[in-house]
N, C-alpha and C positions, 0 to 999 in steps of 0.2 A: 271679591269675597275671599277672605282668608280661610285657611283650613281650620281655624279655631272658632269660626262663626257658628253659633248654635242655632239650629232651626227653631222657629217660634211655634211651629205645629207641624203635624203630618196630616195630609189629606189623602183620602181614598175615594176616588170619584168613579162612579159606575154609570155608563151610558147604555140604555136599553132600547131594543126594538122588540115589542111584544109580538107574539104569534097572532095571526089574523083572527083566530077563533077565540081569543081572550076577550072577555066582555069588559065593559066599563066598570061594572060592579066588582069584578075580580081585580081589576087594576086598583080601584079604590080601597079594597081590602088589603092588597099588598102594600100600598102606600101607608095605610093606617098601621099595619103590623110592623112595617119597617120603621116608622117614626117612633113607635113604642119601644123599640130596642134601646133608645137613649135612656129609658128608665130601668132597663133590665141588664145592661152590659156596662159595667163600671168604666172601662177605659174610653168608651164612646162619649165624647164631650158634646158633640152636636151633630145633627143631621138636617140638611136642607135638600129640597127636591124641587124640580120644576119640569115644565114641558117645553118642547122646542117651539120657539116663536115663529119659525119659518122665514126669518129675515134673509138668510143666505141659503143657497141651494147646495150646501156643503155638509149636510147632516147625515148623509148616507142612509136615510130611513130611520135613524134613531129618534125616538119620540120623547123619552124621559131621561133625566139626569138625577142622580142621587149622590150628594157630596157629604161624606162623613169626616169628622175631625177628631184627631187624637193628639195627646201631648208629645208623643214620641213613637219611634218605630216599634218599641216593645209593646206599647198600647195597641197599635194596629195589629200586631201578631197575636196578642191575647184575644182581641176581638175576632180575628179570623179563626182562631182555634176554639172559640166559645161554643159549647153545646147548644146554647140558646140561639146563636146566629146560625149554626149548622141546621138546626130544626127549622128555622125560618126559611133558609135557603132551599130546603127540600120541597117546599111549596112554591117558591119564587122561581127557581131555575127552570123548571119545566114550562113556564109561561113565556119564556124568552125565545125569540127566533135568533137573536144576535145580542152580544154584549161586548162592551169594550171597557176595560178598567185601566185607570192610571193612578199610581201611588206616587206622591211627591212631597217634598219638604217645603215649607214656607220660610223664607228668610226676610 
């Protein structure tokens, strides 16, 4: 890949292990609120989520994945700085026992 190759998109992927006392209803509300961010935060182009299929024993207890897509790094930063996203995070972060985030460009 040459240094002039432009990324096609930027991904921000979050893997979550919820706390044991978080209910199924709380998780469903979080997922609903998270997916609604696509309609509220301009640089967020898409959000996909799923649960661990349990095929491999390499998930370290993470149960959910949330993948967001942006046109570029500036869009990701605008999303991370958004008051709407920060308000959502205030309710989401306390429900997690662990999280792992990876940001990467697609070529």
